[in-house]
C-alpha positions in Angstrom: -10.1 -0.7 -26.6 -7.4 -0.4 -24.2 -6.1 2.9 -23.0 -2.7 3.7 -24.4 0.2 5.7 -23.0 3.9 6.6 -23.5 5.9 7.1 -20.6 9.2 9.0 -21.2 12.1 8.2 -18.9 12.9 4.9 -17.3 14.3 5.8 -13.8 12.5 5.1 -10.7 9.8 7.6 -11.3 9.2 6.7 -15.0 9.3 3.0 -14.1 6.8 3.5 -11.2 4.5 5.5 -13.5 4.6 2.9 -16.1 3.9 0.0 -13.7 0.9 1.8 -12.1 -0.6 2.6 -15.5 -0.2 -1.0 -16.6 -1.9 -2.4 -13.6 -4.8 -0.2 -14.5 -5.2 -1.6 -17.8 -3.3 0.8 -20.0 -1.3 -0.4 -22.9 2.1 1.2 -21.9 5.3 1.9 -23.8 8.3 3.0 -21.6 10.9 4.9 -23.6 14.5 6.0 -22.6 17.7 6.6 -24.3 19.4 4.0 -22.1 18.2 0.9 -20.1 16.0 1.4 -17.0 17.6 2.8 -14.0 20.9 3.9 -15.5 20.2 7.6 -15.0 20.0 9.6 -11.6 18.3 6.4 -10.1 21.6 4.5 -10.5 23.5 6.8 -8.1 22.2 7.8 -4.7 22.4 6.9 -1.1 20.1 3.9 -1.5 17.6 5.3 1.0 13.8 5.3 0.9 13.7 8.1 3.2 10.5 8.2 5.3 12.1 10.5 7.8 12.8 13.3 5.0 9.4 15.1 5.6 11.2 18.4 5.1 13.0 19.2 1.8 16.3 21.1 1.7 16.0 24.7 2.0 18.4 27.3 0.5 20.7 28.5 3.3 19.4 31.5 5.2 22.5 32.0 7.5 25.1 34.4 6.1 27.8 32.4 7.4 26.7 29.2 5.8 26.2 31.1 2.5 29.7 32.5 2.6 31.0 29.1 3.5 29.5 27.8 0.3 30.5 30.7 -1.8 34.2 30.0 -1.2 33.7 27.0 -3.2 36.0 24.8 -0.9 33.4 22.7 0.7 32.5 19.0 0.3 28.8 19.2 0.3 28.5 22.1 -2.5 30.6 23.0 -5.4 29.9 25.1 -8.4 31.3 26.1 -11.8 31.5 29.7 -12.4 30.4 29.3 -16.0 27.1 27.7 -14.8 26.0 30.5 -12.5 24.4 32.8 -15.1 21.9 30.0 -16.1 21.3 29.2 -12.5 20.9 32.6 -11.1 17.0 32.9 -11.7 16.0 29.3 -10.3 18.4 29.8 -7.4 17.0 33.3 -6.5 13.6 31.7 -6.5 14.7 28.8 -4.5 16.2 31.4 -1.9 13.0 33.3 -1.8 10.7 30.1 -1.3 13.1 29.1 1.7 11.7 32.1 3.6 10.5 30.5 6.8 6.7 31.3 6.3 6.7 30.2 2.8 8.9 27.1 3.5 6.5 26.0 6.2 3.7 25.7 3.8 6.0 23.9 1.2 7.3 21.6 3.9 3.7 20.4 4.6 2.9 19.6 1.2 6.1 17.8 0.7 5.6 15.8 3.9 2.3 14.5 2.5 4.2 12.7 -0.2 6.9 11.3 1.9 4.6 9.8 4.5 3.3 7.5 1.8 6.7 6.3 0.5 7.3 3.0 2.4 3.7 1.8 1.8 4.0 2.5 -2.0 7.4 0.8 -2.4 6.2 -2.2 -0.3 3.2 -2.6 -2.6 5.5 -3.1 -5.5 8.2 -5.1 -3.8 6.2 -7.7 -1.5 6.4 -11.3 -2.9 8.9 -10.4 -5.6 12.6 -10.4 -6.1 12.7 -6.8 -5.1 12.0 -7.6 -1.5 15.5 -8.9 -0.5 16.9 -5.5 -1.6 15.1 -3.6 0.9 16.5 -3.6 4.4 14.7 -1.9 7.3 17.7 -0.8 9.1 17.4 3.0 8.8 20.5 5.2 8.8 22.6 7.2 11.3 23.5 10.8 11.4 26.5 11.5 13.6 27.2 14.8 15.4 30.5 16.1 16.9 29.0 18.3 19.8 26.1 18.4 22.2 24.7 21.6 20.9 24.3 20.3 17.2 23.0 17.2 18.5 20.4 18.7 20.8 19.3 20.9 18.0 18.8 17.9 15.7 17.0 16.0 18.4 14.5 18.9 18.8 13.9 18.9 15.1 13.4 15.1 15.0 10.9 15.4 17.9 8.9 17.8 16.0 9.0 15.4 13.0 7.8 12.6 15.2 4.9 14.7 16.6 3.7 16.1 13.5 4.5 13.4 10.8 5.0 10.2 12.8 8.9 10.1 12.1 10.6 7.6 14.4 14.1 7.7 15.7 16.4 6.9 18.4 19.3 9.0 20.1 22.5 7.3 20.4 25.2 8.5 22.7 28.9 7.9 22.0 29.0 4.4 23.5 25.8 3.3 21.8 27.1 4.7 18.5 30.3 2.7 18.9 28.4 -0.4 19.6 26.2 0.1 16.5 29.2 0.8 14.2 32.3 -0.8 16.0 34.6 -0.1 12.9 34.3 3.6 13.2 37.8 5.2 13.5 36.5 8.4 15.1 34.5 9.1 18.3 31.5 11.3 17.9 29.5 12.9 20.6 26.4 11.1 19.6 23.9 10.5 16.7 20.4 10.0 15.7 19.3 6.8 14.2 16.4 7.3 11.8 14.7 3.9 12.3 11.9 4.2 9.6 13.9 4.5 6.4 14.8 1.4 4.2 18.2 1.0 3.1 18.5 -0.6 -0.4 21.6 -2.6 -1.2 21.3 -2.0 -5.0 19.5 1.0 -6.1 19.9 0.1 -9.8 18.7 -3.4 -9.0 15.5 -2.1 -7.4 14.5 -0.1 -10.4 15.4 -3.1 -12.6 13.2 -5.3 -10.4 10.3 -3.0 -10.8 11.0 -2.8 -14.5 10.8 -6.5 -14.8 7.4 -6.5 -13.1 6.3 -3.9 -15.7 7.4 -6.2 -18.5 6.1 -9.4 -17.0 2.7 -7.8 -16.6 2.6 -7.0 -20.3 4.3 -3.6 -20.5 6.8 -2.8 -23.2 10.2 -1.0 -23.1 12.1 0.5 -26.1 15.1 2.6 -26.7 14.0 6.0 -28.1 14.3 9.7 -28.4 12.2 11.5 -25.9 12.9 14.9 -27.6 11.1 13.8 -30.6 7.7 13.8 -28.7 5.1 15.6 -31.1 1.5 15.8 -31.5 -0.1 13.0 -33.6 -3.8 13.9 -34.1 -5.3 14.1 -30.6 -2.5 11.9 -29.2 1.3 11.9 -29.1 4.2 10.2 -31.2 7.7 9.6 -30.4 10.5 8.1 -32.3 12.1 4.8 -31.1 14.6 2.2 -32.3 11.6 0.2 -33.5 10.1 3.1 -35.5 7.5 5.8 -34.4 5.2 4.8 -31.7 1.8 6.6 -30.8 -0.5 6.6 -27.8 -3.5 8.7 -26.5 -1.6 10.1 -23.5 2.2 10.5 -22.6 3.9 11.1 -19.4 7.3 13.1 -19.1 9.4 11.5 -16.4 12.8 12.5 -17.5 14.2 14.0 -14.4 16.7 16.7 -15.0 16.4 16.4 -18.8 12.7 17.1 -18.9 13.2 20.7 -20.2 14.6 19.2 -23.6 10.9 18.0 -24.0 8.9 20.7 -22.2 10.5 23.9 -23.6 9.7 23.2 -27.3 6.2 22.7 -26.1 6.1 26.1 -24.4 6.5 25.3 -20.8 9.7 26.2 -18.9 9.3 26.0 -15.2 12.1 27.2 -12.8 14.1 23.9 -12.5 17.8 23.3 -12.2 20.0 20.4 -11.9 22.3 19.3 -8.9 25.0 17.0 -10.2 26.2 14.3 -7.7 28.7 11.5 -7.7 29.4 8.2 -6.0 32.3 5.6 -5.8 32.4 2.2 -4.1 35.3 1.1 -1.8 36.3 -2.2 -0.4 36.7 -2.4 3.4 40.0 -3.4 4.8 40.2 -6.8 6.6 37.0 -7.9 8.2 35.6 -4.5 8.8 32.1 -3.8 8.1 29.5 -0.9 7.9 26.3 -2.0 9.2 24.1 0.7 8.0 24.4 4.1 6.1 26.0 6.9 8.1 26.2 10.6 7.5 28.8 12.5 9.5 27.4 16.0 9.9 30.9 17.4 10.2 32.1 15.8 7.0 28.8 16.2 5.0 28.8 13.2 3.0 27.1 9.7 3.2 28.6 6.3 3.3 26.4 3.5 2.7 26.9 -0.4 2.6 25.9 -1.8 -0.8 26.3 -5.0 -2.6 29.1 -3.5 -4.7 31.0 -2.2 -1.6 30.6 0.9 0.6 29.2 3.7 -1.5 30.7 7.3 -0.9 28.3 9.9 -2.1 28.8 13.6 -2.6 26.6 16.6 -2.0 25.5 18.9 -4.8 27.6 20.3 -7.7 26.1 23.2 -9.7 27.1 22.8 -13.4 25.6 22.4 -16.9 23.8 19.0 -17.0 25.7 18.2 -20.3 29.2 19.2 -19.1 31.9 16.6 -18.5 32.3 15.2 -15.0 34.4 17.1 -12.5 34.5 14.9 -9.3 36.1 17.6 -7.2 33.7 16.7 -4.2 34.8 13.1 -4.2 38.6 14.0 -4.3 37.8 16.1 -1.2 35.7 13.6 0.6 37.6 10.5 0.2 40.5 11.3 2.4 38.0 12.4 5.0 36.0 9.3 4.6 39.3 7.1 5.3 39.6 8.9 8.7 36.1 7.5 9.5 36.3 3.9 8.2 39.0 1.6 7.2 38.3 2.0 3.4 40.3 -0.1 1.1 40.7 0.2 -2.8 38.1 1.7 -4.8 35.9 -0.9 -6.7 35.4 1.2 -10.0 38.2 2.6 -12.3 36.1 5.9 -12.5 33.3 7.4 -10.2 29.7 7.6 -11.3 28.0 10.9 -12.0 24.3 11.7 -12.4 21.9 14.8 -12.1 19.2 15.4 -9.6 16.1 17.3 -10.9 15.4 20.2 -8.8 12.5 22.8 -8.6 12.7 26.4 -7.2 10.1 25.7 -4.7 11.4 22.3 -3.6 8.2 20.5 -4.8 8.0 18.0 -7.5 5.9 18.8 -10.6 3.1 16.1 -10.9 0.1 16.6 -12.9 -1.4 18.0 -16.3 1.0 19.7 -18.7 -0.2 23.3 -19.1 -2.2 23.7 -22.4 -1.6 20.3 -23.8 -4.3 17.7 -23.7 -3.2 14.2 -22.8 0.2 15.3 -21.7 1.4 14.8 -18.0 4.4 15.9 -15.9 6.2 13.6 -13.3 9.6 15.1 -12.6 11.5 17.6 -10.3 11.9 15.3 -7.4 15.4 16.7 -6.4 17.1 14.2 -4.0 13.9 12.1 -3.4 12.9 10.6 -6.9 14.1 7.2 -5.6 12.0 7.6 -2.5 8.9 9.0 -4.1 8.8 7.1 -7.6 6.0 4.6 -6.5 4.0 7.5 -4.8 4.2 9.7 -8.0 3.4 6.7 -10.1 0.1 6.0 -8.2 -0.8 9.7 -8.1 -0.4 10.2 -11.8 -2.3 7.0 -12.7 -5.2 8.1 -10.5 -5.3 11.4 -12.2 -5.0 9.9 -15.7 -7.9 7.6 -14.9 -10.1 10.5 -13.6 -10.1 9.1 -10.1 -10.0 11.2 -6.9 -6.1 11.0 -6.1 -5.1 9.5 -2.8 -3.2 12.6 -2.0 -4.4 16.2 -3.1 -2.3 17.0 -6.1 -2.8 20.8 -5.9 0.5 21.7 -4.5 2.4 19.8 -7.3 0.5 21.1 -10.2 2.6 22.0 -13.3 0.8 25.4 -13.9 1.9 26.8 -10.5 5.1 28.1 -12.4 
C-alpha cells in the first residue's frame, strides 16, 4: 500500500513538502483554507536569497533599540497592544542574539541557505517555473564610505566561509547599473548569487501544478481540525474528512493554532509585512531589486510593477491591516525612483513566522507519532521551501537527511 500523508499549509514550504513526498511515492493531500501561495508566500521581495547566510539578530546597539522604540521608523513598527504577548519570545530572541550564541545559530542557518538555489532549480528546470527565475541578484546601496566598508568586510567573510559571491559598485557603477535612480549613493554591494523571482505567487503556483500533475491532491480545509484517527491523523475538508498515516504542519505564522491544542507551544511570533506595486513613469525601468540602507525598504521589479515592501510590523496576526510603514516608505521611495500610480487599490499584508532562536522548526512533532513540523522560517520561507521539503521527506522515509537536522528539531523548545 502507498504511504499516505496530509500536508497542512499550501505556501512555498507546504507545497515543497508535498511535492517532495509525492515524488517519493506518498499519496499526498495538500490542505489549506485558501488556494496555494496566497498566504505569506504571496508577498515578499521575490528573492531566493543565497547570500542570506546570517539570520536577522535582535539589535544589540542601544541607539538602534531606542530608534525602534520611538516607533517612527520605516523598517519596524509595533502595536502597543501586541507587546504583552510578544514580550517572552522577543526577550528570548534578544538573548539568542548575544554574539557567541548567535554565531552558533548562524552556522546552522547557513547550512540551510547554502542549498537553496540547487533545491529550487531541481524543481524548476524544464518546467514553466523556470522563466520566473532571474539570476540577476540584488543591490544594497549605501550613503557613506564607513557603512559601505563595514558591509564589504562582512560580505568578504560570507564569501570566505560560505561561498557568497558579490561585487562592490562605486557611485558611477551603481548609476550605470540603475540609470533611473534619482539619488546618488556612495556605493553599493551587488549580491550576484540570489535569484530574483518576477512573480512569487506564480512560482508557488507553478510548483503546486507540478504536484498536481504528478498525482498529488489539493483541497480546501480546516487545519485546526487536525486530530488523531487511530494511529494516524484526520482533518476536515470541503470534501469531507480525510485521513492519513502521517501529517505535516506547514502553516507558517498560524501553526500555533494546531500545535497548542496538541500540547506544543514553541517561542514563535509573527512579523507582519506589506507590499504594493507601482507603475514607473515614462520609459523608466528598475533592472534589479534594490535596497537603500538609509531608507530601509526594498524595491523590486515584478510582473505587476515595481513592488515596494516594508520591514516588520509587530501586531496580532488576526488584527486588521495598519499599513503605516508603507505610508512612511512611499514618499521616500518616490525620491529614489520615478514611481507612477499604484497598481492595486489596497496594499497586501501577510505574516512572517519567526522563532526566538532564528532557526526554523523542521522535524518530528514532540510526543506525537506520525506528526511533523515545517514552519518558523521568518523572512526565508520562500527561499528555503524546497530545502525544507527535501529534509522533511528524507526524515519521514527514514533516510539519512542531506543536512543534519539536529539544530532545527522541534523539541529544542
